[in-house]
C-alpha positions in Angstrom: 193.8 -4.1 165.6 192.9 -2.6 162.2 192.2 1.1 162.3 188.7 0.6 161.1 188.0 -2.5 163.3 185.6 -2.3 166.3 186.6 -3.8 169.7 185.3 -7.3 170.3 182.1 -7.6 172.3 182.8 -7.7 176.0 186.2 -6.0 175.6 186.6 -3.5 178.4 187.9 -0.2 177.3 188.7 1.4 180.7 188.0 5.0 181.5 190.4 7.1 179.5 191.4 4.0 177.4 192.1 4.9 173.8 191.7 2.5 171.0 193.2 2.8 167.6 191.5 5.6 165.6 189.5 6.8 168.7 189.5 10.3 169.9 190.5 10.7 173.5 187.3 11.7 175.5 187.4 14.6 177.9 187.4 13.1 181.4 184.9 15.6 183.0 182.3 15.7 180.2 179.7 12.9 179.6 178.3 12.2 176.1 175.1 14.1 175.3 172.2 11.9 174.2 170.7 12.8 170.8 167.8 15.3 171.0 164.6 14.2 169.1 162.3 16.9 167.8 159.1 17.4 170.1 155.8 18.7 168.7 154.7 22.0 170.2 151.8 21.7 172.7 148.3 21.8 171.2 146.5 25.1 171.8 143.4 24.8 173.9 141.4 27.1 171.8 138.0 25.5 170.9 136.4 26.7 167.7 132.8 27.9 167.9 130.6 25.2 166.3 127.3 26.3 164.8 124.2 24.8 166.5 122.5 22.6 163.8 120.3 20.2 165.8 118.4 19.6 169.1 118.8 16.5 171.3 116.9 15.4 174.4 118.9 13.9 177.2 118.0 12.8 180.8 119.4 14.0 184.0 122.6 12.1 185.1 123.3 11.1 181.5 126.3 8.7 181.0 129.1 9.6 178.6 128.4 6.6 176.5 124.7 7.5 176.2 125.6 11.1 175.4 128.0 10.1 172.6 125.2 7.9 171.1 122.8 10.9 171.2 125.4 13.2 169.6 126.4 10.4 167.0 130.1 10.8 167.9 132.7 8.5 169.3 132.8 8.2 173.1 136.5 8.9 173.1 135.9 12.3 171.4 133.5 13.3 174.3 136.1 12.1 176.8 138.8 14.3 175.0 136.5 17.3 175.2 136.1 16.7 178.9 139.9 16.4 179.4 140.3 19.7 177.6 138.0 21.1 180.3 140.1 19.5 183.0 137.5 16.8 183.8 138.8 13.2 184.0 136.0 10.8 183.3 135.3 7.2 182.2 132.8 6.0 179.6 130.2 5.0 182.2 130.5 8.1 184.3 127.4 10.4 184.7 127.5 14.1 183.9 125.6 16.9 185.5 123.1 18.9 183.4 125.3 21.9 182.8 128.4 20.0 181.7 126.3 17.8 179.4 124.8 20.9 177.8 128.3 22.5 177.3 129.7 19.3 175.7 126.7 19.0 173.4 127.1 22.6 172.3 130.7 21.8 171.4 129.4 19.2 168.9 126.8 21.5 167.4 123.8 20.3 169.4 121.4 22.1 171.7 120.6 19.8 174.6 117.2 19.8 176.4 117.3 18.1 179.9 114.3 16.1 181.0 113.8 13.8 184.0 114.3 10.1 183.6 110.6 9.5 184.4 109.5 11.9 181.7 111.7 10.1 179.1 110.4 6.6 180.0 106.7 7.8 180.1 107.2 9.5 176.7 108.6 6.3 175.2 105.7 4.3 176.6 103.1 6.7 175.5 104.5 6.7 171.9 104.1 2.9 172.0 100.5 3.1 173.4 97.7 1.9 171.2 94.2 3.5 171.5 92.6 0.1 171.7 94.5 -0.6 174.9 93.0 2.4 176.8 90.2 1.4 179.2 88.0 3.3 181.6 89.5 3.6 185.1 88.1 4.3 188.5 88.0 8.0 189.5 90.3 9.2 192.3 88.4 11.5 194.7 90.0 13.8 197.2 87.8 14.8 200.2 88.7 18.3 201.4 87.2 20.8 203.8 87.5 22.5 207.1 88.5 20.7 210.3 85.6 19.0 212.1 83.2 19.4 209.2 82.8 15.6 208.9 85.1 14.6 206.1 86.3 11.3 207.7 82.9 10.6 209.1 81.4 10.9 205.6 84.0 8.4 204.4 83.3 6.1 207.3 79.6 6.2 206.3 80.5 5.3 202.7 83.0 2.6 203.5 81.1 1.4 206.6 84.3 1.4 208.7 85.5 3.6 211.5 88.8 5.4 210.9 88.1 8.4 213.2 88.3 6.3 216.4 92.0 5.6 215.5 92.9 9.2 215.1 94.3 11.3 217.9 91.6 13.8 219.0 89.4 12.5 216.1 91.5 14.6 213.7 92.9 12.9 210.6 96.7 13.1 210.8 97.8 11.4 207.6 96.7 10.8 204.0 94.5 7.7 203.8 93.7 6.0 200.5 90.6 3.8 200.3 88.6 2.0 197.7 84.8 1.9 197.7 82.2 0.4 195.3 79.1 2.1 194.0 76.7 0.9 191.3 79.1 -1.8 190.4 82.0 0.6 189.9 85.0 1.4 192.0 85.8 4.8 193.4 89.2 5.6 195.1 88.9 8.1 198.0 91.8 10.1 199.4 91.1 11.5 202.8 93.4 14.5 203.3 93.8 16.1 206.8 91.7 19.1 207.5 93.9 21.2 209.8 95.5 24.2 208.3 99.0 22.9 209.1 98.5 20.2 206.5 98.2 22.6 203.5 101.1 20.8 201.8 99.4 17.5 202.2 96.1 18.8 200.7 98.0 20.4 197.8 99.7 17.0 197.2 96.4 15.2 197.3 94.8 17.6 194.8 97.6 16.9 192.2 96.7 13.2 191.9 92.9 13.5 192.0 90.2 13.6 189.4 87.3 15.0 191.5 87.4 17.0 194.7 84.5 16.5 197.2 84.3 19.7 199.3 82.7 19.0 202.6 81.0 22.0 204.2 79.0 21.7 207.5 75.5 23.1 207.1 75.6 24.5 210.6 79.0 26.1 210.3 79.3 27.4 206.7 82.3 28.3 204.7 85.5 28.6 206.8 89.1 29.6 206.0 90.2 26.1 205.3 87.2 25.6 203.0 88.6 28.5 200.9 92.1 26.9 200.9 90.6 23.7 199.6 88.7 25.6 196.8 92.0 27.4 195.8 93.9 24.0 195.7 91.2 22.4 193.6 91.2 25.4 191.2 95.0 25.4 190.9 94.9 21.8 190.0 92.0 22.4 187.5 89.9 19.7 189.1 86.1 19.7 189.2 84.4 20.2 192.6 81.4 18.4 194.0 80.1 20.1 197.2 78.8 17.9 200.0 76.8 20.0 202.4 77.1 17.8 205.6 75.2 17.7 208.9 71.8 18.6 207.3 70.2 16.5 210.0 71.0 19.2 212.7 68.3 21.6 213.8 70.5 24.6 213.2 71.5 23.5 209.6 71.2 26.2 206.9 72.0 24.7 203.5 70.8 27.7 201.6 73.2 30.0 203.6 76.1 27.6 202.6 75.1 27.9 198.9 75.0 31.7 199.2 78.5 31.7 200.8 79.8 29.4 198.0 78.3 31.6 195.3 80.2 34.6 196.8 83.4 32.6 196.1 82.6 31.6 192.6 80.9 28.2 193.2 77.3 28.7 192.0 75.0 25.7 192.7 73.3 23.9 189.9 69.8 24.5 191.3 70.7 28.2 191.4 71.6 28.2 187.7 75.3 27.4 188.1 77.5 24.5 187.2 78.7 23.3 190.6 77.1 20.0 191.8 75.9 20.3 195.4 74.4 17.4 197.5 72.9 17.7 200.9 74.1 14.8 203.0 74.2 13.5 206.6 77.1 11.2 207.5 75.4 10.4 210.8 72.0 9.5 209.4 73.5 8.2 206.1 71.3 10.5 204.1 71.8 11.0 200.3 75.1 9.0 200.2 74.0 7.1 197.1 73.1 10.4 195.4 76.6 11.8 196.3 78.3 8.7 194.7 76.1 9.0 191.6 77.1 12.6 191.2 80.8 11.8 191.7 80.6 9.1 188.9 78.7 11.5 186.7 81.3 14.3 187.0 84.1 11.7 186.5 82.4 10.3 183.3 82.4 13.8 181.8 86.3 13.7 181.9 86.4 10.2 180.2 89.2 8.9 182.5 91.2 6.2 180.7 94.4 4.3 181.4 96.4 1.4 179.9 96.7 -1.5 182.2 99.2 -3.3 179.9 102.0 -0.7 180.2 104.6 -0.4 183.1 103.2 1.2 186.2 103.5 4.9 187.1 102.0 6.6 190.1 102.5 8.9 193.1 103.7 8.2 196.6 101.0 9.4 199.0 102.8 8.6 202.2 106.1 6.9 203.3 107.4 5.6 206.7 110.1 3.4 208.2 108.8 0.3 209.8 111.2 -1.6 212.0 110.0 -5.0 211.0 109.3 -4.4 207.3 111.8 -1.6 206.5 110.8 1.4 204.3 107.1 1.3 203.4 105.3 3.6 200.9 101.6 4.1 200.3 101.4 4.4 196.5 98.5 5.4 194.2 99.0 3.6 190.8 97.7 6.1 188.2 98.6 4.2 185.0 99.8 0.8 184.0 99.9 -2.2 186.4 102.4 -2.6 189.3 103.2 -6.3 189.9 105.1 -8.1 192.6 108.8 -8.4 191.5 108.8 -5.2 189.4 111.8 -3.0 189.8 111.0 0.7 190.2 112.5 4.1 190.9 110.9 6.7 193.1 112.7 10.0 193.4 116.3 9.2 194.5 115.3 5.7 195.8 115.5 2.4 193.9 113.4 -0.5 194.8 111.9 -3.9 193.9 108.3 -4.8 194.8 108.8 -7.4 197.5 105.1 -7.4 198.6 102.0 -5.2 198.2 99.0 -4.8 200.5 95.6 -3.2 199.6 93.8 -0.6 201.6 92.4 -3.2 204.0 95.9 -4.8 204.6 95.3 -7.8 202.4 98.3 -9.0 200.2 97.9 -8.5 196.4 100.1 -9.6 193.5 99.2 -6.7 191.1 97.7 -3.2 191.3 95.9 -1.9 188.1 95.3 1.8 187.4 93.6 3.8 190.2 94.6 1.4 192.9 96.1 2.5 196.3 98.6 -0.1 197.7 101.3 -0.3 200.4 104.6 -1.2 198.7 107.5 -3.0 200.5 111.0 -3.4 199.0 112.4 0.1 198.9 116.1 0.8 199.7 115.2 4.0 201.6 112.2 6.1 202.6 111.1 8.2 199.6 109.6 11.7 199.8 105.8 11.9 199.9 104.7 13.3 196.6 107.5 11.6 194.5 106.6 9.8 191.3 107.0 6.1 191.2 107.9 4.4 187.9 108.2 0.7 187.2 111.2 0.1 184.8 112.9 -2.7 182.9 116.4 -1.2 182.6 117.5 -1.7 186.3 121.1 -0.7 185.6 120.0 2.7 184.3 117.5 3.2 187.1 120.1 2.5 189.8 122.5 4.9 188.0 119.8 7.7 188.1 119.0 7.0 191.8 122.7 7.2 192.7 123.1 10.5 190.7 120.1 12.0 192.5 121.4 10.9 195.9 124.7 12.5 195.2 123.0 15.8 194.1 120.9 15.7 197.4 124.1 15.2 199.4 125.7 18.2 197.7 122.7 20.3 198.3 122.6 19.3 202.0 126.4 20.1 202.4 125.9 23.4 200.7 123.0 24.2 203.0 125.1 23.3 206.1 128.1 25.3 204.9 129.8 27.6 207.4 128.7 31.2 207.9 130.4 33.7 205.5 131.4 37.2 206.5 128.7 38.7 204.4 126.0 36.6 206.1 127.5 37.4 209.5 127.3 41.2 208.6 123.7 40.8 207.6 122.8 39.1 210.9 124.6 41.8 212.9 122.9 44.5 210.9 119.5 42.9 211.5 120.0 43.1 215.3 120.1 40.5 218.1 118.4 37.5 216.4 117.9 34.5 218.8 117.7 31.0 217.3 115.5 28.2 218.5 117.1 25.0 217.1 114.7 22.0 216.7 115.0 18.3 215.9 111.8 16.8 214.5 111.1 13.1 214.5 107.7 11.7 213.3 106.2 8.4 212.3 105.7 9.2 208.6 107.5 11.3 206.0 104.5 13.5 205.3 104.2 14.7 208.9 108.0 15.4 209.0 107.6 17.7 205.9 104.6 19.5 207.3 106.0 20.0 210.8 109.3 21.4 209.4 107.5 23.7 207.0 104.9 24.9 209.6 107.5 25.5 212.4 109.8 27.4 210.0 107.0 29.7 209.2 106.7 30.6 212.9 110.0 32.5 212.8 109.8 36.2 213.7 112.1 39.2 213.6 113.5 38.4 217.1 113.3 34.6 217.2 114.3 32.4 214.3 113.2 28.7 214.2 116.0 26.5 212.8 115.2 22.8 212.1 118.7 21.2 212.2 117.4 17.7 211.6 114.1 16.1 210.6 113.6 12.3 210.1 111.2 9.3 210.3 111.2 6.9 213.2 111.8 6.7 217.0 113.9 9.2 218.8 117.4 7.6 219.1 120.6 8.2 221.1 122.1 10.0 218.0 119.2 12.5 218.0 119.8 13.2 221.7 123.5 13.7 221.2 122.9 16.0 218.3 120.4 18.0 220.4 122.9 18.1 223.3 125.7 19.4 221.0 123.5 22.0 219.3 121.4 23.0 222.3 118.2 21.9 220.5 114.7 20.8 221.6 113.5 17.5 220.2 109.9 17.4 218.9 108.4 13.9 218.7 105.2 13.5 216.7 103.5 10.1 217.2 106.8 8.5 218.2 108.5 7.8 221.5 112.2 7.8 222.5 114.0 4.6 222.8 114.8 3.7 226.4 118.6 4.4 226.1 117.7 7.7 224.4 115.4 8.7 227.2 118.1 7.9 229.8 120.7 9.9 227.8 118.3 12.8 227.5 117.8 12.9 231.3 121.6 12.7 231.7 122.3 15.4 229.1 119.3 17.6 230.2 117.9 17.5 226.7 114.3 18.7 226.4 112.0 16.2 224.5 108.5 17.3 223.7 106.1 14.5 222.6 102.8 15.2 220.8 100.1 13.4 218.8 98.2 16.4 217.5 100.0 18.9 215.3 98.4 22.1 216.5 99.6 21.3 220.0 103.1 21.5 218.7 102.7 24.8 217.0 100.9 26.3 220.0 103.7 25.2 222.4 106.4 26.6 220.1 104.5 29.9 219.7 104.3 30.2 223.5 107.9 29.3 224.0 108.9 31.9 221.4 106.8 34.6 223.2 108.3 33.6 226.5 104.8 32.6 227.8 105.3 28.9 228.2 103.8 28.5 231.6 103.2 24.7 232.1 100.1 23.9 234.0 100.3 20.2 233.7 103.4 18.0 233.5 103.6 14.4 232.3 105.4 12.0 234.6 106.2 8.5 233.3 105.5 5.8 235.8 107.0 2.7 234.1 107.1 0.4 231.1 105.9 -3.2 230.7 106.8 -5.5 227.8 104.1 -7.8 226.3 105.3 -11.4 226.5 102.1 -13.2 225.4 98.5 -12.4 224.5 95.4 -14.2 225.6 91.9 -14.0 224.3 89.2 -14.4 227.0 85.6 -14.7 225.9 83.3 -11.9 227.1 86.4 -9.9 228.1 88.6 -9.6 225.0 92.4 -9.6 224.6 94.6 -9.5 227.7 98.3 -8.9 227.5 100.6 -11.0 229.6 103.3 -8.6 230.6 106.5 -8.2 232.6 107.2 -4.8 234.1 110.6 -3.6 232.8 111.0 -0.5 235.0 109.0 1.6 237.4 105.4 0.5 237.9 102.0 0.0 236.2 99.1 1.3 238.2 95.3 0.8 237.8 94.6 4.6 237.6 97.4 5.5 235.2 97.0 6.5 231.6 98.4 4.1 229.0 100.3 4.3 225.7 100.8 1.2 223.6 104.1 1.4 221.7 104.9 -0.7 218.7 108.5 -0.1 217.4 108.4 3.1 219.5 105.4 4.4 217.6 102.2 5.2 219.5 99.4 2.9 218.3 97.0 3.4 221.2 96.3 5.9 224.0 93.8 5.2 226.7 93.4 3.6 230.2 93.8 0.3 231.9 90.6 -1.8 231.9 92.0 -4.5 234.2 95.2 -5.2 236.1 95.7 -8.6 237.6 98.3 -10.8 239.3 97.1 -14.4 238.7 93.4 -14.2 239.4 93.4 -11.2 241.7 92.8 -7.6 240.8 95.7 -5.4 242.1 96.1 -1.6 242.3 99.7 -1.6 241.0 102.5 -3.9 239.7 106.2 -3.1 240.2 109.5 -3.9 238.4 110.3 -7.5 237.4 106.8 -8.7 238.3 104.5 -10.4 235.8 100.9 -9.3 235.3 97.9 -9.4 233.0 96.8 -6.0 231.5 93.6 -5.3 229.7 93.2 -2.1 227.7 90.0 -0.1 227.3 88.4 -0.4 223.9 91.5 -2.0 222.3 92.3 -5.6 221.5 95.0 -5.4 218.9 97.9 -6.1 221.3 100.9 -8.0 219.9 103.9 -9.8 221.4 106.8 -7.3 221.6 104.6 -4.2 222.2 105.5 -2.0 225.2 102.9 -0.5 227.5 103.9 2.9 228.9 102.1 4.1 232.0 102.1 7.8 232.9 100.2 10.4 234.8 99.8 14.2 234.4 100.6 16.2 237.5 99.6 19.8 238.1 102.6 22.2 238.5 101.9 24.5 241.4 104.4 27.2 240.4 104.1 28.3 236.8 107.1 29.5 234.9 107.6 33.2 235.3 106.8 35.3 232.3 
């Protein structure tokens, strides 16, 4: 081989083999690969960029959207995030603080607004003055308990709502439409009991006129003053309806004097507050009251654009077993149509069906229309804003972002006790906790009960609401109560059968109520150690409705099969629909075939007629119970 020649391909030069002109390699050293020069790591020192502009972004902004607002490439935004140790994709959402910091790095000061505000702002910019039309005024009826608010509405609407309310007290917000002088007026009937302050405040935020009902025989009361304060805080004009003027002891002039002491001077006394003396019972001056409402509303020139996407407020929300999440919505602007996609708080939805205030299906809801909306993915919070949107992808993204934020807040709230907090509790003395689980039929009642009961906490006893939700009391609630030694409060709902059996097994205390101040009174007594039960409720049995029959001159009769226990003629009755109480009363008739019987036991069929109630449906459950007097009260 020539000294300069290379070995042929495939020629094996064994270890230590030496070719001509080759240096003998050292056996114990391996050849070192060539070293290529490597650039030094980039310093992570970010230069201060002067702020030269202002941008507006929404909560939960995506990286792609932020880059468009900043007029930079998306990969530059992602690089900035990587420098901060955040790995993100182009479609990922950013929290408000991070978005502000990134914007500042590109010389922009970011202002964060809600998604609804941005959409409404865009729609209002596109609004044309010629599209604005007069809309119906939204009237909130406020006042002290038992001053005749619902009775006044009944007289106006010629319907009877009070008979359906427990103890003749309004428990939920109701929204109703009435017509006067060829024009529509929307009435919101807010509950009058002091525990519903939050509901009344929410009602005053969506209203145009407040009708303050004051009984002529009772005068201005504490809740009357609360209603005045709510109306003033919302900057809403007040029309005073002095009710019950038909009574012999009525003193309308005394009411006007009391109102003047609180800054509401009547027009006939030289002031600017409209007052109308009415009687709901005798239907006196109702037309005059409606005229005054329309007159006060006309002074505000209430207008809306029915051609724009709908926006409004959720008045009430609940979980219906047959229909899913249902929300009572007041459309304030635009038109809500069947099939529209919408976002309400952290909940996304699509209008599957709409019902008006009398339960009739409608396909569209123009401004100032209250409707019941079906098609939500979850139960929204009462008071949330509802907004119909076209960009469904963006709406879902915002809803998911808000749900994640709520989960984070809930986890932070339920975090374990720190040493500092433990020290504070020890320094404060022996604090006893009363854990509660609250279940109610609608979201508004859940909020109010939780808020009201939390306010009952004292220095020695602290109320702790560990769970609050909508719907029937389930096995999960009982297990949670058993694990945390909590008391379950059921408001207008009943426990499922398995949940009741589990509660008896686990010795979990379930308190069921239909009037809110009974709940607060019971908790107050329990906290003071004065809960001496005089009467105790004993459940006799349950019967399932298999069929309904309508008999002339008698009414509706429920064909039932007794599921457990017994149904007696003398028992009190609750009618449960999806474990929510829809009627309480007594048995009108109890029959086996054609014979009247005093009682019917398990697995036997019978016909049950209810007093003053005919709306019985297949699948309802009749619960029979009696109240027994406890001879030995609990020791104080």
